C-alpha positions in Angstrom: 18.3 -0.2 18.4 18.1 -2.6 15.7 17.8 -2.8 11.8 15.9 -5.8 10.4 14.8 -9.0 11.5 13.0 -12.3 10.4 13.5 -14.9 7.8 12.2 -18.4 6.2 11.2 -21.9 5.2 8.6 -23.3 2.9 6.3 -26.4 2.6 4.8 -28.3 -0.2 3.9 -31.6 1.3 5.1 -33.7 4.4 8.3 -34.8 2.4 8.6 -31.4 0.7 8.7 -29.6 4.1 12.0 -31.7 5.1 13.6 -31.0 1.7 12.7 -27.4 1.5 15.1 -26.6 4.8 17.8 -26.5 2.0 21.1 -27.8 3.1 22.4 -30.3 0.4 26.0 -30.8 0.4 27.9 -32.8 1.2 29.7 -6.8 9.0 28.7 -4.4 8.5 26.3 -2.3 6.7 28.3 -0.2 4.4 26.1 3.1 4.4 23.5 3.9 6.7 21.0 6.4 6.3 21.6 8.6 9.3 19.8 9.7 12.5 16.5 8.3 13.3 13.8 10.9 14.4 12.4 9.1 17.4 9.8 10.0 20.3 10.7 12.4 22.9 10.3 9.9 25.9 11.2 6.2 26.2 10.1 3.8 28.7 12.2 1.3 30.9 11.7 -0.9 33.8 11.5 0.2 37.5 11.3 -3.3 39.6 11.2 -4.2 43.2 12.2 -7.4 44.3 10.4 -8.3 47.6 12.3 -11.1 49.1 11.3 -13.6 52.3 14.0 -13.3 54.8 12.3 -15.1 57.6 13.8 -17.9 59.7 12.1 -20.8 57.4 14.4 -19.7 54.8 17.6 -20.6 56.8 20.3 -22.6 55.1 20.7 -23.4 51.5 17.1 -22.0 50.7 18.4 -18.5 51.5 21.6 -19.0 49.6 19.9 -19.9 46.6 17.7 -17.1 47.0 20.7 -14.9 46.6 21.9 -16.8 43.6 18.2 -16.1 42.1 18.4 -12.4 43.2 21.8 -11.9 41.5 21.0 -13.7 38.2 17.5 -11.7 38.1 19.4 -8.4 38.8 22.2 -9.3 36.0 19.5 -10.3 33.3 17.7 -7.4 33.6 20.4 -4.9 33.7 22.5 -6.6 30.7 19.1 -6.4 28.5 18.1 -3.0 29.7 21.1 -1.0 31.3 18.6 1.8 32.0 16.3 -0.1 34.3 16.1 0.5 38.2 15.8 -1.9 40.6 15.2 -1.9 44.1 15.4 -4.7 47.0 13.6 -5.2 49.8 14.2 -8.2 52.5 11.2 -8.6 55.0 11.0 -10.8 58.2 9.8 -9.2 61.0 10.1 -5.7 59.7 11.6 -4.5 56.0 15.1 -3.4 55.0 15.4 -1.5 51.8 18.1 -1.0 49.0 16.7 2.1 46.9 16.5 2.1 43.4 19.7 1.7 41.4 21.3 0.2 38.3 24.5 -0.6 39.7 24.9 -4.0 39.8 27.6 -4.4 42.7 25.2 -2.3 44.9 22.4 -4.7 44.6 24.6 -7.8 44.9 26.2 -6.4 48.1 22.7 -5.9 49.7 21.7 -9.5 48.8 25.1 -10.7 50.5 24.5 -8.4 53.5 20.7 -8.4 54.2 19.5 -11.8 53.1 20.3 -13.8 56.4 16.8 -15.7 57.1 15.8 -14.5 60.5 12.2 -14.0 62.5 8.6 -13.8 61.2 7.0 -13.3 57.8 5.8 -9.8 57.4 4.6 -9.8 53.9 2.7 -6.7 54.6 5.6 -4.7 55.6 7.5 -5.9 52.5 4.5 -4.7 50.3 4.1 -1.2 52.0 7.8 -0.5 51.5 7.6 -1.6 48.1 4.6 1.0 47.4 6.5 3.5 49.2 9.6 3.3 47.0 7.7 3.3 44.0 5.5 6.3 45.0 8.8 8.1 45.6 10.5 7.2 42.4 9.8 9.4 39.6 9.9 9.7 35.8 12.1 12.1 34.0 11.8 14.3 31.1 13.5 11.6 28.8 12.2 8.6 30.5 9.0 6.9 31.9 9.2 3.6 34.0 7.1 0.6 33.8 6.7 -0.2 37.4 6.8 -4.0 38.7 7.0 -5.7 41.9 8.2 -9.4 42.4 7.2 -10.9 45.9 8.7 -14.3 47.0 7.9 -16.1 49.8 8.1 -19.7 51.0 5.1 -19.8 53.4 2.0 -18.5 55.2 2.5 -15.0 56.3 2.3 -13.3 59.8 -1.2 -11.9 58.6 -2.6 -13.1 55.3 -5.6 -10.7 55.0 -3.4 -7.7 55.7 -1.0 -8.7 53.1 -3.9 -9.9 50.4 -5.5 -6.5 51.0 -2.4 -4.5 50.9 -1.5 -6.1 47.5 -4.9 -5.8 45.8 -4.5 -1.9 46.9 -1.6 -1.9 44.6 -2.9 -3.9 41.8 -4.0 -0.7 39.7 -0.4 1.0 39.8 1.9 -1.8 39.2 2.5 -5.0 37.4 2.7 -7.8 40.5 4.3 -11.1 40.2 4.7 -13.7 43.1 7.0 -16.8 43.3 6.0 -19.4 45.7 8.9 -21.7 47.2 7.2 -24.9 48.6 9.7 -28.1 48.9 6.3 -29.8 50.2 2.8 -29.3 48.8 1.2 -26.3 50.6 -2.3 -25.6 49.1 -3.3 -22.9 51.4 0.2 -20.9 50.9 -0.1 -21.3 47.3 -3.7 -19.7 47.5 -2.2 -16.9 49.3 0.6 -16.3 47.0 -1.6 -16.4 43.9 -3.6 -13.5 45.8 -1.1 -11.1 45.8 -0.3 -11.2 42.1 -2.1 -9.5 38.9 0.3 -10.4 36.3 1.8 -13.8 37.0 2.1 -16.7 39.7 5.3 -18.9 39.7 5.7 -22.0 41.9 8.9 -23.4 42.7 9.2 -26.9 44.5 12.5 -27.4 44.7 15.9 -24.9 45.1 17.0 -25.4 41.4 13.5 -24.4 40.5 13.7 -21.3 42.4 16.3 -19.9 40.4 14.7 -20.9 37.2 11.3 -19.2 38.0 13.0 -15.8 38.8 14.5 -16.1 35.1 11.1 -16.8 34.0 10.0 -13.6 35.2 12.8 -11.9 33.8 11.6 -13.1 30.4 8.1 -11.9 30.9 9.2 -8.3 32.1 11.8 -8.0 29.4 9.4 -9.1 26.7 6.0 -7.7 27.1 5.8 -7.9 23.5 7.8 -9.0 20.3 8.2 -7.3 17.3 8.8 -8.8 13.7 9.4 -6.5 10.9 9.2 -7.0 6.9 9.1 -4.6 3.9 8.2 -4.8 0.6 8.9 -2.5 -2.4 6.3 -1.0 -4.6 7.0 0.6 -8.0 3.8 2.7 -9.2 3.5 3.9 -12.8 0.2 5.3 -12.9 -0.8 8.4 -12.5 2.9 9.0 -11.5 5.9 7.0 -11.5 6.9 6.3 -8.0 9.1 3.8 -6.0 7.9 3.6 -2.1 8.0 0.6 0.4 5.6 -0.9 2.7 6.6 -1.6 6.3 4.9 -4.3 8.4 5.3 -5.0 12.1 3.8 -8.1 13.7 3.6 -7.6 17.3 3.2 -10.4 19.3 2.3 -10.8 23.0 4.1 -14.1 24.1 2.8 -14.0 27.7 -0.2 -15.1 29.9 -1.7 -11.8 30.3 -3.1 -9.4 27.8 -1.4 -6.2 27.2 -3.8 -3.0 26.8 -3.3 0.4 25.5 -0.8 -0.8 22.6 0.6 1.7 20.2 3.1 1.3 17.6 5.1 4.2 16.0 7.4 4.4 13.1 10.4 6.7 12.9 13.0 6.9 10.0 16.1 8.6 9.1 16.3 11.2 6.7 16.5 8.8 3.6 12.6 7.9 4.3 9.6 9.8 4.4 6.4 8.4 6.0 3.1 9.3 4.4 0.4 9.3 6.9 0.2 8.9 10.4 3.4 7.4 12.0 1.6 6.4 15.1 -0.9 3.5 15.1 -3.2 2.6 17.6 -3.5 -1.1 18.2 -5.5 -1.4 21.4 -5.3 -4.7 23.4 -3.3 -7.7 22.3 -4.6 -10.7 24.2 -2.2 -13.5 25.7 -0.5 -15.6 22.9 -2.0 -13.4 20.4 -0.5 -11.0 17.9 -1.7 -7.9 15.8 -0.4 -6.6 12.5 0.1 -3.0 11.8 1.3 -1.3 8.2 2.7 1.7 7.3 1.7 1.2 3.4 3.6 4.3 1.7 7.2 5.1 3.1 8.7 7.2 0.4 12.7 7.1 -0.4 14.3 10.6 -0.3 17.3 9.9 -2.1 18.2 8.2 -5.4 20.4 5.2 -4.5 22.6 2.3 -5.7 23.6 -1.0 -4.3 24.9 -0.6 -1.1 23.0 2.7 -0.1 20.3 2.1 2.5 17.7 3.7 4.8 17.2 3.2 8.4 13.8 3.0 10.2 12.7 1.6 13.7 9.3 0.6 15.1 8.5 1.3 18.8 5.4 -0.6 20.6 4.4 0.6 24.0 1.5 -0.4 26.0 0.0 0.3 29.6 2.8 0.1 32.3 5.3 -1.8 30.2 8.8 -0.9 29.2 9.2 0.5 25.2 10.1 -2.2 22.9 12.0 -1.0 19.6 13.2 -2.8 16.5 15.0 -1.4 13.8 15.2 -2.3 10.1 17.2 -1.5 7.1 16.1 -1.0 3.6 18.6 -1.1 0.8 17.8 1.4 -1.8 18.7 -0.4 -5.1 17.7 1.9 -7.7 21.1 1.8 -9.7 22.3 0.3 -13.2 25.4 -1.5 -12.0 26.1 -4.9 -13.3 26.0 -7.0 -10.4 27.0 -10.2 -12.2 29.5 -12.3 -10.0 33.2 -12.0 -10.1 34.3 -15.6 -8.8 37.5 -14.1 -7.5 35.7 -11.9 -5.2 32.1 -12.3 -4.5 32.1 -16.2 -4.1 33.4 -18.4 -1.1 36.4 -20.2 -2.2 35.7 -23.5 -0.1 32.8 -25.8 -0.6 29.6 -26.4 1.5 30.0 -28.3 4.6 28.4 -30.8 6.8 28.9 -30.5 10.6 28.5 -33.5 12.7 26.1 -32.3 15.5 23.7 -29.8 14.1 24.4 -26.2 12.8 27.1 -24.5 15.2 27.0 -20.7 16.1 29.4 -18.8 18.4 27.9 -17.8 21.5 27.4 -14.1 20.3 25.8 -15.2 17.1 23.4 -17.4 18.8 22.5 -14.6 21.3 21.9 -12.4 18.3 19.8 -14.7 16.1 17.5 -15.5 18.9 17.1 -11.9 20.0 13.5 -10.9 19.8 12.0 -14.2 18.2 8.8 -15.6 19.3 8.4 -18.7 21.0 7.5 -20.7 17.7 10.4 -19.5 16.0 12.6 -20.1 18.9 11.8 -23.6 19.0 12.5 -23.9 15.5 15.8 -22.4 15.5 16.9 -24.8 18.7 15.6 -27.9 16.9 18.3 -27.4 14.2 21.1 -25.6 16.4 23.9 -27.9 17.5 23.8 -29.2 20.9 27.5 -28.0 21.0 26.1 -24.4 20.6 23.2 -24.7 23.1 20.6 -26.3 20.7 18.9 -29.7 20.5 20.1 -31.0 17.3 22.9 -33.8 17.6 22.6 -35.3 13.9 24.6 -34.2 11.2 23.7 -30.6 9.6 23.3 -31.7 6.1 24.7 -28.4 4.6 24.7 -25.0 4.9 24.0 -24.1 1.1 21.3 -21.6 1.8 23.6 -19.6 4.2 26.5 -19.6 1.4 24.1 -18.6 -1.3 22.6 -15.5 0.8 25.8 -14.3 2.2 27.4 -14.2 -1.2 24.5 -12.0 -2.3 24.5 -10.0 0.5 28.6 -9.2 0.1 28.1 -8.6 -3.9 25.6 -6.1 -2.8 27.9 -4.4 -0.6 25.1 -4.8 2.2 26.6 -7.3 4.6 30.2 -8.9 4.7 32.1 -11.4 6.7 35.4 -10.0 6.0 35.8 -8.2 9.5 35.8 -11.8 11.1 39.0 -12.7 9.3 42.1 -10.4 9.5 43.6 -9.5 6.1 40.4 -10.8 4.4 39.2 -7.7 1.7 36.4 -10.2 0.1 34.4 -13.3 0.7 36.6 -15.4 -1.7 39.6 -14.2 0.6 38.0 -15.9 3.4 39.4 -19.2 4.7 37.2 -21.9 6.2 38.4 -22.0 9.8 37.5 -24.6 12.1 34.1 -26.4 12.4 32.0 -24.3 14.5 34.4 -21.2 14.1 33.5 -17.5 13.2 33.1 -18.2 9.6 31.0 -21.1 9.7 29.0 -19.4 12.5 28.6 -16.1 10.1 27.4 -18.5 7.2 25.2 -20.4 9.5 23.4 -17.7 10.9 22.0 -16.9 7.5 21.2 -20.7 6.8 18.9 -20.0 9.9 17.1 -17.1 8.2 15.0 -19.6 6.1 13.2 -20.7 9.2 11.8 -17.3 9.9 8.4 -15.9 8.8 9.2 -13.2 6.3 11.1 -15.1 3.9 8.9 -18.4 4.6 6.1 -16.5 3.4 7.8 -15.2 0.3 9.2 -18.5 -0.6 5.7 -20.3 0.1 3.9 -18.3 -2.6 6.6 -19.4 -5.1 6.7 -22.8 -4.2 2.8 -23.2 -4.5 3.2 -22.6 -8.1 5.1 -25.9 -8.5 1.8 -27.8 -8.1 0.5 -27.1 -11.6 2.1 -26.8 -15.2 0.8 -23.3 -15.5 2.3 -22.6 -12.2 5.6 -24.2 -13.1 5.6 -21.8 -16.2 5.2 -18.8 -14.1 8.2 -19.9 -12.1 10.3 -20.3 -15.1 9.4 -16.9 -16.4 10.0 -15.3 -12.9 13.5 -16.7 -12.7 14.3 -15.2 -16.3 13.1 -11.8 -15.4 14.8 -11.5 -12.1 18.1 -12.6 -13.4 17.7 -10.5 -16.5 17.8 -7.5 -14.2 20.9 -8.4 -12.4 22.8 -6.7 -15.4 21.1 -3.7 -14.6 21.1 -3.2 -11.0 19.1 -5.9 -9.8 20.7 -8.4 -7.0 21.9 -11.7 -8.0 19.0 -14.3 -7.6 18.8 -17.0 -4.6 17.7 -20.0 -6.3 16.2 -23.3 -4.8 15.5 -26.5 -6.0 14.7 -30.1 -5.1 14.3 -33.5 -5.9 11.5 -35.9 -4.4 11.7 -39.9 -4.7 9.4 -42.4 -3.0 12.4 -42.9 -0.5 12.6 -39.9 1.5 16.2 -40.5 2.3 17.2 -40.0 -1.5 15.5 -36.7 -1.6 16.8 -33.1 -0.8 16.7 -29.6 -2.0 19.7 -27.3 -2.9 20.3 -23.3 -3.0 22.5 -21.8 -5.3 23.0 -18.3 -6.6 21.8 -17.2 -10.2 23.7 -14.1 -12.0 23.5 -14.3 -15.7 20.9 -15.0 -18.3 21.6 -16.0 -21.8 19.0 -16.6 -24.9 19.5 -19.9 -26.6 18.2 -21.1 -29.9 15.9 -24.1 -29.3 19.0 -26.3 -27.9 17.8 -29.9 -27.2 19.1 -31.7 -24.2 17.7 -35.3 -23.4 14.9 -34.7 -25.8 13.7 -31.3 -24.2 14.2 -28.2 -26.0 15.3 -24.9 -24.0 15.4 -21.4 -25.3 17.5 -19.9 -22.3 20.1 -20.8 -19.6 20.9 -19.1 -16.3 24.4 -18.9 -15.3 24.9 -20.5 -11.6 27.4 -20.3 -8.5 27.0 -23.5 -6.7 28.6 -23.7 -3.2 29.0 -27.5 -3.8 31.5 -26.7 -6.8 33.2 -23.5 -6.0 35.7 -23.5 -8.8 33.1 -24.5 -11.5 31.8 -21.8 -13.7 30.1 -24.0 -16.1 27.1 -24.8 -14.4 23.7 -23.4 -15.7 20.0 -24.2 -15.2 18.2 -24.5 -18.6 14.8 -23.3 -19.1 11.9 -22.9 -21.3 9.8 -20.0 -20.5 7.0 -21.2 -23.3 6.8 -24.8 -21.8 8.0 -24.4 -18.2 10.8 -27.0 -18.6 14.0 -26.6 -16.6 17.2 -28.8 -16.0 20.2 -28.2 -13.7 23.2 -29.0 -15.7 26.5 -29.7 -13.4 28.9 -31.1 -16.2 30.4 -34.3 -14.6 28.2 -34.8 -11.8 27.9 -38.1 -10.1 25.0 -37.0 -7.7 21.5 -38.2 -8.2 20.0 -34.9 -6.7 22.0 -33.0 -9.3 21.4 -35.4 -12.3 17.6 -35.5 -11.3 17.0 -31.9 -10.8 14.8 -31.1 -13.7 11.0 -31.1 -14.8 11.3 -34.4 -16.8 9.9 -36.6 -14.1 6.6 -37.1 -12.3 4.3 -33.9 -13.8 2.7 -31.3 -11.4 -0.7 -32.6 -10.3 0.3 -36.4 -10.9 -0.5 -38.8 -8.0 3.5 -39.0 -7.4 3.3 -42.5 -5.6 1.4 -44.4 -8.3 3.9 -43.1 -11.0 7.0 -43.7 -8.9 5.9 -47.4 -8.4 5.3 -47.8 -12.1 8.1 -45.9 -13.7 10.6 -45.5 -10.6 10.4 -41.8 -11.6 11.3 -38.8 -9.4 9.8 -35.3 -9.2 11.9 -32.2 -9.5 10.4 -28.9 -8.3 11.4 -25.2 -7.9 11.3 -23.9 -4.4 12.4 -20.3 -4.4 13.9 -17.5 -6.4 14.7 -14.3 -4.5 16.9 -11.3 -4.7 14.9 -9.2 -2.1 17.7 -8.5 0.1 15.6 -6.3 2.5 13.9 -9.4 3.3 17.2 -11.4 4.5 18.3 -8.5 6.4 15.1 -8.7 8.3 17.3 -10.7 10.8 20.7 -8.6 9.8 23.5 -10.2 11.8 25.2 -6.9 12.7 22.0 -5.3 13.8 21.0 -8.0 16.1 24.5 -7.9 17.6 24.0 -4.4 18.1 21.2 -5.4 20.6 23.2 -7.7 22.8 26.9 -6.7 23.2 29.0 -3.8 23.9 32.4 -3.2 22.1 35.6 -1.9 22.8 37.6 -0.3 20.0 41.4 0.4 20.1 42.7 2.9 17.3 45.5 1.4 15.4 48.0 3.7 16.7 47.5 2.3 20.3 48.4 -1.2 19.4 52.1 -0.5 19.3 52.8 0.0 22.9 51.4 -2.2 25.9 47.9 -1.7 27.3 45.4 -3.9 29.4 41.7 -3.4 29.7 40.0 -3.9 33.3 36.6 -4.8 34.8 36.8 -4.5 38.5 39.4 -7.1 39.5 39.6 -8.9 35.9 42.2 -7.9 33.6 43.1 -8.7 30.0 46.2 -7.8 28.0 44.9 -6.2 24.7 48.0 -8.1 22.9 46.8 -11.4 24.3 43.3 -10.4 23.4 44.3 -10.0 19.7 46.1 -13.6 19.8 43.0 -15.1 20.9 44.3 -16.1 24.5 41.0 -15.2 26.2 37.8 -17.0 25.4 35.6 -14.7 26.9 36.5 -11.5 24.7 36.6 -12.2 21.0 38.4 -9.6 18.6 38.5 -8.7 15.2 40.2 -6.0 13.0 38.2 -4.7 9.9 40.0 -4.9 6.7 41.7 -1.7 5.4 44.0 -1.0 2.6 46.9 -1.0 5.1 46.4 -3.6 7.5 48.6 -2.2 9.9 46.2 0.6 10.4 43.3 -1.5 11.1 41.5 -0.4 14.6 41.2 -3.7 16.9 37.4 -4.5 18.1 36.6 -6.5 21.2 33.4 -7.8 22.3 33.1 -7.4 25.8 31.6 -9.7 28.5 28.8 -7.6 29.5 27.4 -4.4 28.4 26.6 -2.7 31.6 30.0 -2.6 33.6 32.5 0.3 33.8 35.8 -0.4 32.0 39.3 1.2 32.2 42.2 0.9 30.0 45.7 1.1 31.3 48.9 1.9 29.6 51.4 4.6 28.8 51.1 5.5 25.2 49.0 7.0 22.8 45.4 6.9 23.5 42.5 6.5 21.0 39.8 4.5 22.7 35.9 4.0 22.4 33.5 1.9 24.3 30.2 1.5 22.4 27.5 0.3 24.9 23.6 -0.4 24.0 22.7 3.2 24.9 25.7 5.2 24.5 29.2 5.4 22.8 32.0 7.1 24.7 35.4 7.9 23.2 38.8 9.3 24.4 41.9 10.5 23.0 45.2 11.7 24.4 48.8 12.2 23.2 49.7 10.2 26.2 47.9 9.0 29.5 48.0 6.6 32.4 44.6 5.4 32.2 41.0 6.0 31.1 37.4 4.9 32.2 34.2 4.4 30.6 30.9 4.0 31.9 27.6 3.1 30.4 25.8 6.2 31.5 28.1 8.1 29.0 30.8 9.0 31.6 34.5 9.1 30.5 37.5 10.1 32.6 41.2 10.5 32.0 44.2 10.5 34.6 47.8 11.2 33.7 47.3 12.8 30.5 50.0 14.9 28.8 49.5 17.2 25.8 46.0 17.4 24.0 43.0 15.4 24.7 39.5 14.7 23.7 36.5 13.3 25.4 33.2 12.4 23.6 29.9 11.0 24.8 27.1 10.0 22.7 23.9 9.1 24.0 21.0 7.1 22.2 18.9 9.9 23.4 15.8 11.6 22.7 17.3 15.1 23.0 18.2 17.1 20.0 21.8 17.6 20.8 23.1 14.2 21.7 26.8 14.1 21.2 29.2 16.3 24.1 32.6 16.8 23.3 35.4 18.4 25.5 38.8 19.0 24.2 41.9 20.6 25.3 45.5 20.3 26.4 47.8 20.3 29.5 45.1 18.9 32.1 46.5 15.9 33.8 43.1 14.7 35.0 39.9 15.4 33.1 36.5 14.0 32.8 33.0 14.2 31.3 30.2 13.0 33.5 26.5 12.9 32.6 24.0 14.1 35.4 20.4 15.1 35.4 21.1 18.8 34.6 23.7 18.4 31.8 27.1 17.4 31.5 29.9 18.1 34.3 33.3 18.6 32.9 36.1 18.4 35.6 39.9 19.1 35.2 42.9 20.5 36.7 43.3 22.9 34.0 40.2 24.0 31.7 41.8 27.3 30.6 41.8 26.2 27.0 39.3 23.8 27.0 36.7 23.6 24.4 32.8 22.1 24.5 31.1 21.1 21.6 27.4 19.7 21.3 25.8 18.4 18.4 23.3 16.2 16.4 23.2 15.5 12.8 22.1 18.9 11.7 23.5 21.2 14.4 26.7 22.0 16.0 27.1 24.4 19.2 30.4 25.3 20.9 31.9 27.1 23.4 35.2 27.9 24.8 36.2 27.7 28.4 38.5 30.4 29.5 38.1 29.5 33.4 40.2 28.7 36.4 37.5 26.8 37.6 38.0 23.0 38.0 34.4 22.3 37.4 32.1 23.5 34.7 28.3 22.5 34.0 27.4 22.2 30.4 23.8 22.4 29.3 21.8 22.9 26.3 18.2 23.8 25.6 18.2 22.2 21.9 19.6 25.2 20.4 22.0 27.0 22.4 24.9 25.6 24.9 25.8 27.4 28.1 28.8 26.7 30.6 28.3 27.7 34.2 30.7 27.4 37.2 29.6 27.1 41.0 31.5 30.4 41.9 30.3 30.7 45.4 30.7 26.8 46.0 27.1 26.5 47.1 26.2 23.5 45.1 24.4 25.3 42.3 26.3 26.3 39.0 24.6 29.9 38.9 27.5 31.6 37.1 27.5 31.3 33.2 30.8 32.0 31.5 30.1 31.0 27.9 27.4 30.6 25.8 27.2 29.6 22.1 25.1 32.7 21.3 27.4 34.9 23.1 25.3 36.0 26.0 26.6 35.4 29.4 26.6 36.9 32.7 30.1 36.0 33.9 33.4 35.6 32.9 34.9 32.7 34.8 35.0 31.2 38.2 38.2 31.4 40.4 37.5 28.2 42.5 37.4 24.7 41.6 34.5 23.9 44.2 31.2 22.4 43.3 29.3 19.6 44.3 29.6 16.2 43.1 27.6 15.4 40.0 24.3 13.8 40.6 23.9 10.5 38.9 21.6 9.9 36.1 17.6 9.8 37.4 18.9 10.6 40.9 20.6 7.2 41.1 23.3 7.2 43.7 24.6 4.1 42.6 25.8 5.0 38.9 29.3 5.7 38.1 30.5 9.1 38.7 34.0 10.6 38.6 35.9 13.0 41.0 36.3 16.4 39.6 40.0 16.4 40.1 40.8 12.3 39.4 41.0 11.6 42.8 38.9 8.7 42.2 41.1 6.1 41.1 38.7 3.7 39.5 37.3 6.5 37.3 40.1 7.1 34.6 39.2 7.7 30.9 39.6 10.1 28.3 41.2 11.2 24.9 43.2 13.7 23.5 44.4 15.0 20.0 47.7 15.4 19.0 49.4 18.9 19.4 50.0 21.9 16.9 50.2 20.7 13.1 49.1 17.1 14.0 46.0 18.2 15.9 44.8 20.2 12.9 45.6 17.4 10.5 43.9 15.1 12.5 40.7 16.7 13.5 38.7 15.7 10.3 40.6 12.0 10.4 39.3 11.5 14.1 35.8 12.3 13.0 35.9 10.0 10.2 37.1 7.3 12.1 34.5 7.5 14.5 31.6 7.7 11.7 33.1 4.4 10.4 33.1 2.8 13.9 29.4 4.0 14.4 28.1 3.2 10.8 29.1 -0.2 11.4 27.3 -0.6 14.3 24.0 1.1 12.8 24.6 4.0 15.3 24.2 7.6 14.3 26.6 10.4 15.6 27.7 13.5 14.1 31.2 14.8 15.1 32.0 17.9 13.6 35.9 18.7 13.8 37.0 22.4 14.3 40.3 23.5 12.7 42.2 26.0 15.1 42.0 29.5 13.5 39.5 28.5 10.9 35.8 28.8 10.4 33.7 25.7 11.0 34.5 23.1 8.5 31.8 20.8 7.3 30.6 18.0 9.7 30.8 14.2 9.2 27.4 12.6 10.0 27.8 9.4 12.0 25.2 7.1 12.6 23.8 5.7 16.2 21.6 2.9 16.6 20.4 1.6 20.2 22.5 -1.7 19.6 25.7 -2.7 18.0 28.4 -4.5 16.5 29.1 -7.8 14.8 31.0 -10.5 16.7 
């Protein structure tokens, strides 16, 4: 999922265009609204790669094809882990790897079955692709967009048969083709074009072959892009009412039209949609966009700064995966005085210049570029440092806009960088760190938001007013009005101004924060009269608290005043130069004058949050969380053959796993967060101490606790297992699901090996001792639980949305037919006596997915959790829920965990938020 995206830059003239990208100089959302009510079915990708394994591919070509295949698989699954991929290698006949989303299985198939031998029977490859796709079925919760990518390097055995076969499949599938021709071959190229209906890609060398596969990945994963914006309205007649307008710009970035497009809006409980939530768009032609608006979305709670509501827009079309984007609205309706505290709310260090463009960390760059259209992407890359994968190798010019926006967001309790630096409790506590480091990257990230559309549009409207004297009066009056609101609940104002000279090298623009208005009695400065002044936080002078913008809302005059400054731009930032509407070039030659102009005055935090950094991180990363109690003992994290010691991660000894510890009142009780290298692998943690670990994947959150254990394993499918457990344990799996009950928890004690595995039927709970286990299933509003009093080693837990049942396979025939417990009290059995039963079926029938042996005999599957025993278990039940809530609300994810105290009635639950994506770097 997502939260809000999009941002800005404005234009006055060719010279002003440069100046407006302000840079003169030198995480997490606090309260989310809740669970989003979404559609009942989502759409993911089912892709078949049909690969030429003929003799002409022998040598380096087949090796490059293996590399291209593996990169294709990695990129698809890292972006959409619920995708399914099938591989077909064809020569005289065809060899098939059926659908799976297990990367290792697919990689192994490529290594073993791509060896270049015999003929080029494209028809056989296409027939097998058609066969596996027809046998692959949608599920109740997931539909699949079906695509075929065929690669070949030459003329087929029978071109007519192959073309006829492909054309017979056009109506059912998105079909792409890749031709590899080191030497020009027009006839082969013509053939490859004939077997596609969505795109032909041609590679003339081995490096290009890999690149073309990546280009197809981008087409498949981005059939549409979504940009969100919001606008607040306050109606006074006939009744007083506040509501929001939500707009989605849906763009088709590719070369083929997308038909049957719809857009659906879903919200949490803090918003209510007036009218239809689903909009019919129809066809979006290639390289075009459509705009859809929900013009009245009404807040359901009274809010103050920091209270938010979450919404999501999902676009769907013919045979394409669902594309979703989440946004957040800050409900600022309080009366709090939001004037800045210079000891907390402002950065302690001054605006900086970086030597080669604006630098971002790898994860921040990935988050920023996520979901952008091609135009916005190019504008970002043009300013991004070459050290960060961009194209700018010149001086950055300053990040004043980033300083200003981040200060306001932190003041309004909406987004904060303090988790990036251990021990920091406020923005003012933050140390600058190194160029290109995490702190610079955070500030630069929000500097980039001025290059994106929603802010750009708002800024342009304000800037256009500076072309006339009357417009300048309106600008000054707007600044006065917005700054006056800060004292009664409004956000501080990000204010931009600039100065233009005939020599462009002398000009520039600057962004500051305005937080307080003061009325003056006709104060005269430089021969001009002012009737008010606005107090300023200037990131070029972070310690100076006597900086003001003097204004006259009757004449439109203004003057920026920095006592003691020697900088021309600060001295000339006023309305005393060439007047709006005058021919600047003529006046400048006669008088040597300048022209000052006001660029923007915004306190719309929702606009800046259209590209909220925490939300974007949620879309591209998975995160491992170690509870603070675990950090005293040795532990290590493993992915396949790779291992990382947790203590060394925290010391920064592994560059591939960044970590942070959010600030708390007691620093020693701060959980550790680790941003993982990829978001689809299974991970195992080992150690002999207390266990309190969670792994936050894109579509699932898996948590384990145990008084003591040997190891725990987590799977992206929502599976968890634990080995060597002693004392109490607790395993929890939350899916970004369309089901009503989306969180399952098993807790108990004295089971050495225990697992919670998701299957197509439900969850299978396996353990050495389930006699005292308890199963809980819940959503934001409902909690159902059953107690297991059984000697069985495996139990299948299912729900119908209102009732939870536990069943065992009493006669060991592969069917869990005997119900032993039900949350409504109805059951037809009182427990199984054997631990038999079949191994759980992997999700969507995928045998390549992770599953765990019932008795923990599968050594690669080991993960879970347990609460402490006795009184500690009782005392910590609520604490555990609270802790998980904090983790999930910081990711924008919605969960509800309701702790039950032994021997007492159900206590009130804690709502925990899940979104589809997570976590700041």
